[in-house]
C-alpha positions as CSV (number, residue, x, y, z in Angstrom):
1,X,87.1,105.5,112.0
2,X,90.3,105.1,109.9
3,X,88.8,102.4,107.8
4,X,86.0,104.8,106.4
5,X,88.5,107.4,105.2
6,X,91.2,107.4,102.6
7,X,94.6,107.1,104.5
8,X,96.4,110.2,103.6
9,X,99.5,108.7,105.2
10,X,99.5,105.6,103.1
11,X,99.4,107.7,99.9
12,X,102.1,110.0,101.2
13,X,104.3,106.8,102.2
14,X,103.9,105.4,98.8
15,X,104.6,108.7,97.1
16,X,107.8,109.2,99.0
17,X,108.8,105.7,98.4
18,X,108.3,106.2,94.6
19,X,110.1,109.6,94.8
20,X,113.2,107.7,96.6
21,X,113.0,105.1,93.8
22,X,113.0,108.0,91.1
23,X,116.1,109.5,92.9
24,X,118.3,106.4,93.3
25,X,117.6,105.2,89.7
26,X,118.7,108.5,88.2
27,X,122.3,109.7,89.6
28,X,124.2,112.1,87.7
29,X,126.9,109.4,87.4
30,X,126.8,105.8,88.5
31,X,130.5,106.4,89.3
32,X,129.8,109.0,92.0
33,X,127.2,108.1,94.4
34,X,126.8,108.6,98.1
35,X,126.9,105.2,99.8
36,X,123.3,105.4,101.3
37,X,122.1,105.8,97.8
38,X,123.7,102.6,96.6
39,X,122.4,99.0,97.1
40,X,124.6,96.6,99.0
41,X,126.6,94.5,96.7
42,X,125.4,91.3,98.4
43,X,124.6,90.8,102.2
44,X,123.4,93.8,104.3
45,X,121.2,96.8,104.1
46,X,121.2,100.3,103.0
47,X,118.4,103.0,102.9
48,X,118.2,102.2,99.0
49,X,117.5,98.6,99.6
50,X,114.5,99.5,101.6
51,X,112.6,101.1,98.7
52,X,111.3,98.1,96.7
53,X,110.3,96.1,99.7
54,X,108.5,99.2,101.1
55,X,106.6,99.6,97.9
56,X,105.7,95.8,97.9
57,X,104.4,96.2,101.4
58,X,102.3,99.2,100.3
59,X,100.9,97.2,97.5
60,X,99.7,94.7,100.0
61,X,98.1,97.4,102.4
62,X,96.4,99.0,99.4
63,X,94.8,95.8,98.2
64,X,93.2,95.3,101.7
65,X,91.9,98.8,102.0
66,X,90.7,98.9,98.3
67,X,89.2,95.5,98.1
68,X,87.7,95.6,101.4
69,X,85.8,98.8,100.3
70,X,84.5,97.2,97.1
71,X,83.3,94.1,99.1
72,X,81.4,96.3,101.4
73,X,79.9,98.1,98.6
74,X,78.5,94.8,97.3
75,X,80.7,94.5,94.3
76,X,80.7,90.7,93.2
77,X,83.9,88.8,93.4
78,X,84.0,87.5,90.0
79,X,84.3,90.9,88.1
80,X,86.8,91.8,90.7
81,X,88.9,88.8,89.9
82,X,88.7,89.4,86.3
83,X,90.0,93.1,86.7
84,X,92.8,91.9,88.9
85,X,93.9,89.5,86.1
86,X,93.6,92.4,83.6
87,X,95.4,95.0,85.8
88,X,98.3,92.4,86.5
89,X,98.8,91.7,82.9
90,X,98.7,95.5,82.1
91,X,101.4,96.4,84.8
92,X,103.6,93.2,83.7
93,X,103.2,94.5,80.0
94,X,104.1,98.0,80.7
95,X,107.3,96.8,82.5
96,X,108.2,94.6,79.6
97,X,107.5,97.4,77.2
98,X,109.7,99.8,79.1
99,X,112.6,97.5,79.2
100,X,112.5,96.6,75.6
101,X,112.1,100.3,74.6
102,X,115.4,101.0,76.7
103,X,117.1,98.4,74.8
104,X,116.0,99.9,71.4
105,X,113.8,96.9,70.9
106,X,116.8,94.3,70.8
107,X,115.0,91.0,71.1
108,X,118.2,89.3,72.4
109,X,118.1,91.5,75.5
110,X,114.4,91.1,76.3
111,X,114.0,90.6,80.0
112,X,110.9,89.0,81.4
113,X,111.4,89.9,85.0
114,X,112.1,93.3,86.6
115,X,110.5,95.7,89.0
116,X,107.1,96.3,87.4
117,X,106.7,92.7,86.5
118,X,107.5,91.6,90.2
119,X,105.0,94.1,91.4
120,X,102.3,92.6,88.9
121,X,102.7,89.3,90.2
122,X,102.8,90.2,93.8
123,X,99.7,92.4,93.3
124,X,98.0,89.4,91.4
125,X,98.7,86.7,94.2
126,X,97.9,89.0,97.0
127,X,94.7,90.5,95.6
128,X,93.5,86.9,94.8
129,X,94.3,85.8,98.3
130,X,92.5,88.8,99.8
131,X,89.4,87.9,97.8
132,X,89.4,84.2,98.5
133,X,90.8,83.6,101.9
134,X,90.8,85.0,105.5
135,X,93.7,86.7,107.3
136,X,94.8,83.6,109.4
137,X,95.2,81.5,106.1
138,X,96.9,84.5,104.5
139,X,99.4,84.6,107.5
140,X,100.0,80.8,107.2
141,X,100.8,81.1,103.5
142,X,103.3,83.9,104.2
143,X,105.1,81.8,106.9
144,X,105.1,78.6,104.7
145,X,106.8,80.9,101.8
146,X,109.4,82.4,104.1
147,X,110.2,79.1,106.0
148,X,110.0,77.1,102.9
149,X,112.4,79.4,101.1
150,X,114.8,79.5,104.0
151,X,115.0,75.7,104.2
152,X,115.4,75.5,100.1
153,X,118.1,78.0,100.1
154,X,119.9,77.0,103.3
155,X,119.7,73.3,103.4
156,X,119.3,72.0,99.8
157,X,122.8,71.7,98.1
158,X,123.0,73.8,94.9
159,X,122.9,71.4,92.0
160,X,126.4,71.0,90.3
161,X,128.2,72.1,93.5
162,X,127.1,69.5,95.9
163,X,127.0,72.0,98.8
164,X,124.7,74.5,100.1
165,X,125.9,77.9,98.7
166,X,124.6,81.4,99.2
167,X,127.1,83.3,97.2
168,X,126.3,85.4,94.2
169,X,125.4,83.4,91.2
170,X,125.9,80.0,92.8
171,X,122.8,79.7,95.0
172,X,119.7,77.7,94.5
173,X,117.7,80.9,93.3
174,X,120.4,81.6,90.8
175,X,120.5,78.0,89.6
176,X,116.7,77.9,89.2
177,X,117.0,81.1,87.0
178,X,119.8,79.7,84.9
179,X,117.6,76.5,84.5
180,X,114.2,78.0,83.8
181,X,114.1,81.7,83.3
182,X,114.0,82.8,79.7
183,X,115.4,85.8,78.2
184,X,118.0,88.3,79.1
185,X,119.0,88.2,83.0
186,X,120.3,91.1,84.8
187,X,123.2,89.2,86.0
188,X,123.7,87.2,82.8
189,X,123.1,83.9,84.5
190,X,120.6,84.9,87.0
191,X,118.3,87.7,88.1
192,X,117.6,89.6,91.3
193,X,113.9,89.6,90.3
194,X,114.0,86.0,89.3
195,X,111.6,82.9,89.9
196,X,112.5,81.8,93.1
197,X,113.0,85.0,94.9
198,X,109.8,86.1,93.9
199,X,108.0,83.7,96.4
200,X,109.4,85.7,99.5
201,X,108.4,88.8,97.6
202,X,105.0,87.6,97.5
203,X,105.2,87.2,101.3
204,X,106.3,90.8,101.6
205,X,103.0,91.7,99.9
206,X,101.1,89.5,102.3
207,X,102.7,91.2,105.3
208,X,101.4,94.6,103.9
209,X,97.9,92.9,103.5
210,X,97.9,91.7,107.0
211,X,98.9,95.4,108.1
212,X,95.8,96.4,106.0
213,X,93.5,93.9,108.0
214,X,94.8,95.5,111.1
215,X,94.0,99.0,110.0
216,X,90.5,97.9,108.9
217,X,89.8,96.2,112.3
218,X,87.1,98.1,114.3
219,X,89.1,99.1,117.3
220,X,90.2,102.4,118.9
221,X,92.5,104.2,116.6
222,X,95.5,104.9,118.8
223,X,95.2,101.2,120.0
224,X,95.4,100.1,116.3
225,X,98.5,102.3,115.9
226,X,100.3,101.1,118.7
227,X,99.5,97.3,117.8
228,X,100.7,98.0,114.2
229,X,103.9,99.4,115.5
230,X,104.5,96.6,118.1
231,X,103.9,94.0,115.4
232,X,106.4,95.7,113.1
233,X,108.9,95.9,115.9
234,X,108.6,92.2,116.6
235,X,108.8,91.4,112.9
236,X,111.9,93.4,112.7
237,X,113.6,91.6,115.8
238,X,112.7,88.3,114.1
239,X,114.5,89.3,111.0
240,X,117.4,90.8,113.0
241,X,118.1,87.4,114.4
242,X,117.2,85.3,111.4
243,X,120.1,87.3,109.7
244,X,122.7,85.3,111.7
245,X,121.7,82.1,109.8
246,X,120.0,83.4,106.7
247,X,121.6,86.9,105.8
248,X,119.7,90.1,104.9
249,X,120.0,90.1,101.2
250,X,117.8,92.0,98.8
251,X,119.4,90.4,95.5
252,X,117.8,87.0,96.5
253,X,115.2,88.5,98.8
254,X,115.9,86.3,101.8
255,X,113.3,85.7,104.5
256,X,115.3,87.7,107.0
257,X,115.2,90.6,104.5
258,X,111.2,90.3,104.3
259,X,110.9,90.4,108.0
260,X,113.3,93.2,108.6
261,X,111.8,95.4,105.8
262,X,108.3,94.6,106.5
263,X,108.8,95.3,110.2
264,X,110.3,98.8,109.4
265,X,107.7,99.5,106.9
266,X,104.9,98.7,109.5
267,X,106.5,100.9,112.0
268,X,107.0,103.9,109.5
269,X,103.3,103.3,108.5
270,X,102.1,103.5,112.1
271,X,103.8,106.5,112.9
272,X,102.6,108.1,109.8
273,X,99.0,107.4,110.6
274,X,99.3,108.7,114.1
275,X,100.7,112.0,112.9
276,X,99.0,112.5,109.7
277,X,95.7,110.8,109.9
278,X,95.0,111.1,113.8
279,X,96.8,114.3,114.5
280,X,96.1,116.0,111.2
281,X,99.5,117.0,110.5
282,X,99.4,117.0,106.7
283,X,101.7,120.1,106.0
284,X,104.4,118.1,104.3
285,X,102.5,115.3,102.9
286,X,101.4,117.0,99.4
287,X,104.5,115.9,97.4
288,X,103.9,112.4,98.6
289,X,100.3,112.4,97.9
290,X,100.8,113.7,94.4
291,X,103.4,111.0,93.6
292,X,101.7,108.3,95.6
293,X,98.3,108.7,94.1
294,X,99.7,108.0,90.6
295,X,102.6,105.7,91.5
296,X,102.8,103.4,88.4
297,X,102.2,106.5,86.1
298,X,105.2,108.3,88.0
299,X,107.5,105.2,87.5
300,X,106.7,105.1,83.6
301,X,107.1,108.9,83.3
302,X,110.4,108.7,85.2
303,X,111.7,106.2,82.7
304,X,110.7,108.6,79.8
305,X,112.3,111.6,81.4
306,X,115.4,109.4,81.8
307,X,115.8,109.5,77.9
308,X,115.8,113.3,78.1
309,X,118.7,113.5,80.7
310,X,120.7,110.4,79.8
311,X,120.2,109.4,76.0
312,X,119.4,112.6,74.0
313,X,122.6,114.3,73.0
314,X,123.1,118.0,73.2
315,X,126.5,119.3,71.7
316,X,127.6,115.6,71.6
317,X,127.0,114.8,75.1
318,X,124.0,113.9,77.3
319,X,122.6,116.5,79.7
320,X,123.7,114.7,82.8
321,X,127.2,114.6,81.5
322,X,127.1,118.3,81.0
323,X,126.1,118.7,84.4
324,X,128.9,116.5,85.7
325,X,131.4,118.2,83.7
326,X,130.4,121.5,85.2
327,X,130.8,120.2,88.7
328,X,134.3,118.8,87.8
329,X,135.3,122.2,86.2
330,X,134.2,124.0,89.3
331,X,136.2,121.5,91.3
332,X,133.0,120.7,93.4
333,X,132.2,117.3,95.0
334,X,131.2,114.9,92.1
335,X,129.1,113.0,94.6
336,X,127.2,116.3,95.3
337,X,126.9,116.8,91.6
338,X,125.4,113.5,91.0
339,X,123.1,113.9,94.0
340,X,122.2,117.4,92.6
341,X,121.0,115.8,89.4
342,X,118.9,112.9,90.9
343,X,117.1,115.5,93.1
344,X,116.5,117.7,90.1
345,X,115.0,115.0,88.1
346,X,112.8,114.1,91.0
347,X,111.5,117.9,91.1
348,X,111.1,117.7,87.2
349,X,109.1,114.6,87.8
350,X,107.0,116.2,90.5
351,X,106.1,119.3,88.3
352,X,105.4,116.8,85.4
353,X,102.8,115.1,87.6
354,X,101.2,118.5,88.5
355,X,100.7,119.2,84.6
356,X,100.2,115.8,83.0
357,X,98.6,113.5,85.7
């Protein structure tokens, strides 16, 4: 049964997701980017907007598979809870340190939220829920988070405006950040990884955990895949129609965004399980497995490599600027040059993993 084996498809899915994250975070120039490699400014969805929620979904799946294995091995819950707390603090601390280092340790620009801090928070709550509740309770909590967030954002007037608003910087999530979030914020007065929007992000993690429960279920493998795909498709349809009254939006992590992205993630995972774990077609999975087995380390390593490409000066200019200038002199597409650089950084990252990890 699938549940007794390590899911190669999940490692590959995680790996290709983190590779995509490395790519979109490291263009040759932020002024020259192909549209699919950019985030939507506000409402809507691009392939780039799928990366972070996919990773959060995968965190939830991984929690279910990993901690179920430990429970079956008879590991006591209390030591596991302690390790969950420690690991969450460690991931959060690494994220904080990376940001602090990138600002040259400027205390005025210390940001307490971000990608790794959000991953740490989601992991903490999802892992605690897995060890202390059943799947039905987890599903109810996810529904409460999503519906409650929708009601709060769509029906409660933003303080100071006396009206319900979903515009950048003047919605309820932005108001909560401006009021209660300390430190530097990505958008000056609010943050896309802020306080309130972390609640539906936790729901994204729970959806992955629920997918993990299904994968662990003792049913026929093909039926499991079909059911996972069907539930994912149903979640996507809910998100699609929810979008008309609560727009799909990554910056405030709307409930429709959760349903659409979790639905897509579930469908992709089900297809991957079928072809990779059931049919055994693993030929193209090695890069994903290498990245996916060391996802957090890869993220940290990519931040270090960024210093080499973007910060260190060679003949008075950074390496990425030298590359972009070369494309300009050759009169080649600047977007192509920018894409070439981000894929090259990803390849360097891959070979670094082979050597150092």
